[in-house]
C-alpha positions in Angstrom: -1.2 -50.0 -0.7 -2.0 -52.3 -3.2 -5.4 -50.8 -4.7 -3.8 -47.5 -4.9 -2.3 -48.7 -7.8 -5.9 -49.0 -9.6 -6.1 -45.3 -8.8 -8.3 -46.0 -5.5 -7.5 -44.9 -1.9 -7.5 -48.2 0.1 -9.9 -47.4 3.3 -8.6 -50.3 5.4 -5.1 -50.2 4.3 -5.0 -46.6 5.2 -6.6 -47.0 8.6 -4.2 -50.1 9.2 -1.4 -47.6 8.6 -2.4 -44.6 10.6 -2.7 -46.7 14.1 0.3 -48.4 13.4 2.2 -45.2 12.8 0.3 -43.6 15.6 0.7 -46.3 18.1 -2.7 -45.8 18.8 -6.1 -47.6 17.9 -9.1 -45.5 19.1 -10.9 -43.0 16.9 -13.3 -42.0 19.5 -17.0 -42.0 18.5 -17.8 -45.6 16.8 -19.7 -43.4 13.9 -16.4 -42.1 12.8 -14.9 -45.6 10.8 -18.2 -45.9 8.7 -18.4 -42.0 8.1 -14.7 -42.2 7.2 -15.5 -45.5 4.9 -18.5 -43.6 3.2 -15.9 -40.5 2.4 -13.4 -42.4 0.9 -15.8 -44.8 -1.0 -17.3 -41.5 -2.1 -13.9 -40.0 -3.2 -13.1 -43.4 -5.2 -16.3 -43.3 -7.1 -16.4 -39.6 -7.9 -12.7 -38.8 -8.5 -10.3 -40.1 -11.3 -6.9 -39.9 -9.4 -3.8 -39.9 -10.7 -0.6 -41.4 -9.7 0.1 -38.2 -8.0 -3.7 -37.7 -6.9 -3.5 -40.8 -5.3 -0.2 -40.5 -3.3 -1.2 -36.3 -2.6 -4.9 -37.6 -1.1 -3.3 -40.7 0.6 -0.9 -38.3 2.7 -3.4 -36.2 3.2 -6.0 -38.8 4.9 -3.1 -40.2 6.4 -2.4 -36.8 8.3 -6.2 -36.7 9.0 -6.2 -40.1 10.4 -3.3 -40.1 12.7 -4.3 -36.5 14.1 -7.9 -38.2 14.8 -6.2 -40.6 17.0 -3.7 -38.1 18.8 -6.9 -36.1 19.4 -8.5 -39.2 20.7 -5.5 -39.9 22.9 -5.6 -36.3 24.2 -8.8 -35.7 25.2 -9.1 -39.0 27.3 -5.5 -37.7 29.0 -6.8 -34.1 29.6 -10.3 -34.0 29.5 -10.1 -30.3 31.0 -9.5 -29.7 27.1 -13.3 -29.8 26.9 -13.5 -26.7 29.4 -11.3 -24.8 27.7 -13.4 -21.2 26.4 -12.8 -20.1 23.1 -12.8 -16.7 21.8 -15.0 -16.3 18.7 -12.6 -16.9 15.8 -11.7 -13.9 13.0 -12.1 -15.6 9.8 -10.8 -14.0 6.6 -12.7 -14.7 3.5 -12.5 -13.2 -0.4 -11.3 -14.1 -3.4 -7.8 -15.3 -4.6 -5.4 -12.8 -5.2 -7.0 -9.9 -3.3 -5.1 -9.5 -0.5 -6.6 -12.0 2.2 -3.4 -13.5 3.0 -1.9 -10.3 3.7 -4.6 -9.3 6.1 -4.3 -12.5 7.7 -0.8 -12.1 8.3 -1.3 -8.5 9.3 -3.9 -9.5 11.9 -1.9 -12.4 13.1 1.1 -10.2 14.0 -1.1 -8.5 17.1 -0.7 -9.8 20.4 -4.3 -9.6 20.8 -4.9 -12.8 18.4 -3.8 -16.0 18.2 -3.1 -17.4 14.4 -3.1 -20.7 12.9 0.4 -21.4 12.0 0.8 -23.8 9.2 2.6 -26.3 11.1 -0.4 -26.4 13.8 -2.8 -26.5 10.9 -1.0 -29.6 9.7 -1.1 -31.3 13.1 -3.0 -29.8 15.3 -2.8 -32.6 17.7 0.8 -33.0 19.4 3.0 -35.8 18.2 3.1 -36.6 22.3 3.9 -35.1 25.5 6.4 -32.0 25.6 9.4 -32.8 26.1 11.1 -29.1 26.6 12.4 -28.8 23.0 10.9 -27.5 19.8 7.8 -28.8 18.9 8.3 -31.6 16.0 5.3 -30.3 14.2 7.5 -27.5 13.4 10.2 -30.0 11.5 7.1 -32.0 10.2 5.5 -28.8 8.6 9.1 -27.8 7.2 9.3 -30.8 5.2 6.0 -30.6 3.8 6.7 -27.2 3.0 9.8 -28.1 1.1 7.8 -30.6 -0.4 5.4 -28.6 -2.1 8.0 -26.1 -2.9 10.5 -28.2 -5.1 7.4 -30.8 -6.3 4.8 -28.0 -7.3 6.8 -24.5 -8.0 3.8 -23.2 -9.2 1.7 -23.7 -6.3 4.9 -22.2 -4.0 5.0 -19.6 -6.4 1.5 -18.3 -6.2 0.8 -19.0 -2.8 3.9 -19.9 -0.3 2.7 -21.1 3.2 5.5 -20.1 5.2 5.6 -22.4 8.3 6.8 -19.8 10.9 4.8 -16.9 9.5 4.7 -14.4 10.6 7.6 -14.3 12.8 7.2 -13.1 16.4 10.2 -10.8 16.7 12.3 -13.2 18.5 14.4 -15.1 15.8 12.8 -18.3 16.7 9.8 -20.1 15.5 6.6 -19.2 17.6 5.7 -22.0 20.2 9.7 -22.8 20.8 
């Protein structure tokens, strides 16, 4: 990404890369692209990115763009998604280091709740149709977690984000 060397996120290059990587080109509502470009322009105007910041932010935006493309694909392929009834969420908030993560993990062990696993948080839209094997989003999240653990050990030490936590008692990752 040529403009990344100047400390800026290259909006159009990131769009092209996301479409190429996903093999998709429909972002849904046409307003999305203008809103996306405005967001990237604001980031470039307001954030003094370091080289690591550009790499991290660029990777994060890329993941969001690819997920948007896959979500739009799935909404068209499975319109019944719009008919799903969702229970109101339980949101755990609080100051850092006060036990909110512990509370969230305790609640997520209950069969009454569906917790948001790290691998689903990173990639809410499936990569493709189910093939009967483990969800490939799990391996992707394992790679991301390992990257943070080894590249930013101080972040990992204070707030690790295990891919499979909490375990479901089967000895294998949830969703498999």
